[in-house]
ZAMARGU-4260 file (C-alpha; in steps of 0.2 Angstrom, whole numbers, plus 5000, padded with zeros to 4 digits):
<rodrens>
0) 4988/4555/5208 | 4988/4565/5191 | 4996/4557/5176 | 5007/4567/5164 | 5011/4563/5146
5) 5028/4569/5140 | 5039/4571/5125 | 5058/4570/5129 | 5075/4568/5121 | 5084/4552/5126
10) 5103/4549/5127 | 5104/4545/5108 | 5096/4562/5104 | 5079/4554/5098 | 5062/4560/5103
15) 5052/4548/5114 | 5035/4549/5122 | 5028/4542/5138 | 5018/4545/5154 | 5022/4547/5173
20) 5012/4549/5188 | 5016/4564/5199 | 5009/4576/5211 | 5014/4591/5200 | 5021/4595/5183
25) 5037/4601/5191 | 5039/4584/5200 | 5035/4575/5183 | 5049/4584/5175 | 5061/4579/5189
30) 5056/4561/5187 | 5059/4562/5168 | 5076/4570/5170 | 5081/4557/5183 | 5078/4544/5169
35) 5092/4553/5159 | 5079/4561/5147 | 5078/4580/5143 | 5059/4584/5144 | 5052/4595/5130
40) 5033/4594/5133 | 5025/4589/5149 | 5006/4590/5150 | 4992/4583/5161 | 4982/4569/5153
45) 4964/4574/5149 | 4969/4592/5144 | 4985/4587/5134 | 4979/4589/5117 | 4973/4607/5120
50) 4989/4612/5130 | 5000/4604/5117 | 4992/4614/5103 | 4992/4630/5113 | 5011/4627/5117
55) 5015/4624/5099 | 5006/4640/5093 | 5015/4650/5107 | 5031/4643/5102 | 5029/4646/5084
60) 5025/4665/5087 | 5036/4668/5102 | 5053/4678/5099 | 5068/4679/5109 | 5071/4698/5115
65) 5088/4705/5118 | 5085/4705/5138 | 5081/4686/5136 | 5096/4683/5126 | 5107/4692/5138
70) 5100/4682/5152 | 5102/4666/5142 | 5121/4671/5139 | 5124/4676/5157 | 5117/4660/5164
75) 5126/4649/5152 | 5143/4658/5156 | 5139/4657/5175 | 5136/4638/5175 | 5150/4635/5163
80) 5162/4644/5174 | 5156/4633/5189 | 5161/4617/5180 | 5144/4611/5174 | 5144/4601/5159
85) 5136/4608/5143 | 5122/4595/5142 | 5117/4599/5160 | 5118/4618/5157 | 5106/4616/5142
90) 5095/4605/5152 | 5094/4618/5166 | 5091/4632/5154 | 5077/4622/5146 | 5069/4619/5163
95) 5071/4637/5169 | 5067/4647/5154 | 5049/4654/5153 | 5051/4657/5134 | 5045/4642/5124
100) 5056/4646/5110 | 5072/4646/5121 | 5066/4629/5129 | 5064/4622/5112 | 5081/4628/5106
105) 5090/4622/5122 | 5082/4605/5120 | 5087/4604/5101 | 5105/4610/5105 | 5107/4596/5119
110) 5101/4583/5106 | 5114/4589/5093 | 5128/4589/5106 | 5123/4571/5111 | 5125/4566/5093
115) 5143/4573/5092 | 5140/4591/5086 | 5151/4605/5091 | 5144/4619/5101 | 5146/4631/5087
120) 5136/4620/5075 | 5123/4618/5088 | 5121/4637/5090 | 5123/4640/5071 | 5107/4630/5067
125) 5096/4644/5075 | 5101/4660/5065 | 5085/4669/5070 | 5091/4669/5088 | 5110/4668/5087
130) 5118/4680/5075 | 5133/4676/5064 | 5143/4686/5077 | 5137/4676/5091 | 5141/4660/5083
135) 5158/4666/5076 | 5163/4671/5094 | 5157/4654/5101 | 5168/4645/5088 | 5183/4656/5093
140) 5180/4653/5112 | 5177/4634/5109 | 5193/4633/5099 | 5204/4643/5111 | 5196/4636/5127
145) 5191/4654/5133 | 5173/4651/5132 | 5168/4660/5148 | 5178/4676/5143 | 5169/4675/5126
150) 5152/4674/5134 | 5156/4689/5144 | 5161/4699/5128 | 5145/4693/5120 | 5135/4699/5135
155) 5143/4716/5133 | 5139/4717/5115 | 5121/4713/5116 | 5118/4725/5131 | 5128/4739/5122
160) 5118/4737/5106 | 5101/4735/5115 | 5105/4751/5124 | 5110/4761/5108 | 5094/4755/5099
165) 5083/4759/5114 | 5090/4777/5115 | 5087/4780/5096 | 5069/4772/5097 | 5065/4783/5113
170) 5071/4799/5103 | 5060/4795/5088 | 5045/4789/5098 | 5038/4806/5103 | 5039/4814/5085
175) 5031/4798/5077 | 5016/4799/5090 | 5014/4818/5087 | 5015/4816/5068 | 5002/4802/5068
180) 4990/4812/5078 | 4993/4827/5067 | 4989/4816/5052 | 4973/4811/5060 | 4968/4829/5064
185) 4972/4834/5046 | 4961/4820/5039 | 4946/4825/5051 | 4947/4843/5047 | 4948/4840/5029
190) 4934/4828/5028 | 4921/4834/5040 | 4924/4852/5045 | 4930/4862/5030 | 4917/4855/5018
195) 4902/4860/5029 | 4909/4878/5031 | 4913/4879/5013 | 4895/4875/5008 | 4889/4889/5020
200) 4900/4901/5012 | 4895/4896/4994 | 4877/4898/4998 | 4880/4915/5005 | 4888/4920/4989
205) 4906/4923/4996 | 4921/4921/4985 | 4932/4907/4993 | 4950/4912/4997 | 4965/4902/4991
210) 4967/4891/5007 | 4949/4886/5007 | 4950/4882/4988 | 4965/4871/4991 | 4956/4862/5005
215) 4941/4859/4994 | 4952/4852/4980 | 4960/4841/4992 | 4943/4835/4999 | 4936/4832/4981
220) 4951/4821/4977 | 4949/4812/4994 | 4930/4809/4992 | 4930/4804/4973 | 4947/4795/4971
225) 4950/4788/4988 | 4951/4770/4981 | 4964/4775/4969 | 4974/4784/4982 | 4972/4769/4994
230) 4978/4757/4980 | 4993/4769/4977 | 4998/4769/4995 | 4996/4750/4997 | 5005/4747/4980
235) 5019/4759/4986 | 5021/4750/5003 | 5021/4733/4995 | 5033/4737/4981 | 5045/4745/4993
240) 5044/4730/5005 | 5048/4719/4990 | 5062/4730/4984 | 5070/4731/5002 | 5071/4712/5002
245) 5083/4712/4988 | 5102/4717/4990 | 5100/4732/4979 | 5085/4738/4988 | 5093/4737/5005
250) 5108/4746/4998 | 5097/4760/4991 | 5087/4762/5007 | 5102/4761/5019 | 5112/4774/5008
255) 5098/4786/5008 | 5096/4784/5027 | 5115/4788/5030 | 5113/4804/5019 | 5098/4811/5028
260) 5101/4829/5035 | 5099/4825/5054 | 5096/4807/5056 | 5110/4802/5044 | 5123/4808/5056
265) 5115/4798/5070 | 5115/4782/5060 | 5133/4784/5055 | 5139/4786/5072 | 5128/4772/5079
270) 5136/4761/5065 | 5153/4766/5069 | 5151/4762/5087 | 5144/4745/5082 | 5158/4742/5070
275) 5172/4747/5083 | 5165/4737/5098 | 5162/4721/5088 | 5179/4722/5078 | 5188/4725/5095
280) 5181/4710/5103 | 5184/4699/5087 | 5202/4705/5088 | 5204/4702/5106 | 5197/4685/5104
285) 5210/4680/5091 | 5199/4681/5075 | 5209/4686/5060 | 5205/4702/5051 | 5198/4694/5035
290) 5187/4683/5046 | 5182/4698/5056 | 5177/4707/5039 | 5166/4692/5035 | 5157/4693/5051
295) 5155/4711/5051 | 5148/4711/5033 | 5134/4699/5040 | 5130/4708/5056 | 5134/4727/5054
300) 5115/4730/5050 | 5118/4742/5036 | 5119/4736/5018 | 5129/4751/5012 | 5142/4749/5024
305) 5142/4730/5022 | 5146/4733/5004 | 5161/4743/5009 | 5167/4729/5020 | 5167/4718/5005
310) 5178/4730/4996 | 5189/4732/5011 | 5191/4713/5012 | 5196/4712/4993 | 5210/4725/4997
315) 5216/4716/5013 | 5218/4700/5002 | 5230/4710/4992 | 5241/4712/5007 | 5237/4729/5012
320) 5234/4735/5030 | 5216/4739/5036 | 5219/4758/5038 | 5222/4761/5019 | 5206/4752/5013
325) 5196/4761/5026 | 5202/4777/5019 | 5197/4773/5002 | 5179/4767/5008 | 5164/4779/5011
330) 5156/4783/5027 | 5171/4780/5038 | 5176/4797/5047 | 5194/4802/5047 | 5195/4799/5066
335) 5191/4781/5064 | 5204/4779/5050 | 5218/4788/5060 | 5215/4778/5076 | 5215/4762/5067
340) 5231/4766/5058 | 5239/4770/5075 | 5232/4754/5082 | 5240/4744/5068 | 5257/4753/5069
345) 5258/4751/5088 | 5251/4733/5088 | 5236/4738/5100 | 5222/4738/5087 | 5209/4731/5099
350) 5213/4744/5112 | 5211/4758/5099 | 5195/4751/5092 | 5188/4750/5110 | 5192/4769/5112
355) 5183/4772/5096 | 5168/4763/5102 | 5168/4772/5118 | 5170/4789/5109 | 5155/4785/5097
360) 5144/4779/5112 | 5146/4796/5119 | 5143/4804/5102 | 5127/4794/5099 | 5121/4799/5116
365) 5124/4817/5113 | 5117/4816/5095 | 5101/4808/5102 | 5099/4821/5115 | 5102/4835/5102
370) 5089/4826/5091 | 5077/4826/5105 | 5080/4845/5108 | 5078/4849/5090 | 5063/4839/5087
375) 5052/4849/5099 | 5054/4866/5089 | 5052/4858/5072 | 5036/4849/5078 | 5030/4866/5085
380) 5033/4875/5069 | 5024/4861/5059 | 5009/4860/5070 | 5008/4879/5069 | 5009/4879/5050
385) 4995/4865/5049 | 4984/4874/5062 | 4987/4891/5054 | 4982/4884/5036 | 4966/4877/5042
390) 4962/4893/5052 | 4964/4904/5037 | 4953/4892/5027 | 4939/4894/5039 | 4941/4911/5046
395) 4945/4921/5031 | 4928/4918/5022 | 4920/4919/5039 | 4927/4937/5041 | 4919/4941/5024
400) 4902/4933/5030 | 4903/4944/5045 | 4906/4960/5035 | 4891/4955/5023 | 4879/4953/5038
405) 4884/4970/5045
</rodrens>
């Protein structure tokens, strides 16, 4: 009978090791669980070292995707509503998950809870998977006793945001591919095609027209100073990457994106949808407006608007309602401000925010479709301009060469 070595977490939250004999790895996990332990690593002896290293590498580089987080949240909510204890839920999630990172997180959270940690603190220790919003709502649900309802709302938020991001990426995927291939074609024509034709025309004594001269100048720079151009590109990319890691750099980048002619409107509408849907759920969950501003500042996903939330919070601390500070802030459309004001006056702020979210969901969908429809003609014009430029660079002197031969 095969022998399996294991690492597990005992009832005190400590990591222990041992070995069991079993017919399969699944049965070995069941035997370990029957002892009251939570298995974290189980490998067959003889190949354990290699498997352990591979699992460690996979765990380190694996990430939790939105669909996996949605599945985790739904399973957690279903088992919690069925009356299963938190420890058993986490143990089940660890055993059933195919993602090594989720397995590790579930085992770690179970150990934390065994040591007396709250559910909020256990989730908060994994910020790369669970956002401040996720942890904040878990704290609200844990304090109010409405955790299943909170998990339902979290599932909605994650699904909603994943849908919006997927639609925006789908709208931008086609133009990015076309521009990339256009760049490759430009490089090939400029490097290999134009110079050969230019040498033939020069040897024939034909004066080169302006498009051909421009191509030759560009080719000369590319051939003689390519290392400087490459260094400039790498330096620019690295410099911008370092700049965008700073708070000021993020603010500059996000402010620029919001002011772009076509994409800026789409980004503003997507951010308004995110703001309204999250704020509505926070209000329905009993989170205060000030605490909601703190949470929104950390998870809104745009540094320019996050800075506005800081100013809004300062004005709220002065005793003002939220509609007034929103009106003084940038980027918030009049419709959002008016509906928030109505919600404040009627005492139905969460309902009005939900209406705003639904409206901007539609706006984002419409704007994405309009962007897709507009990109086609723009790319066609750009492609025609590039092809026409190179055609002139080649065929104008070729026409002169034909007349000379005649």
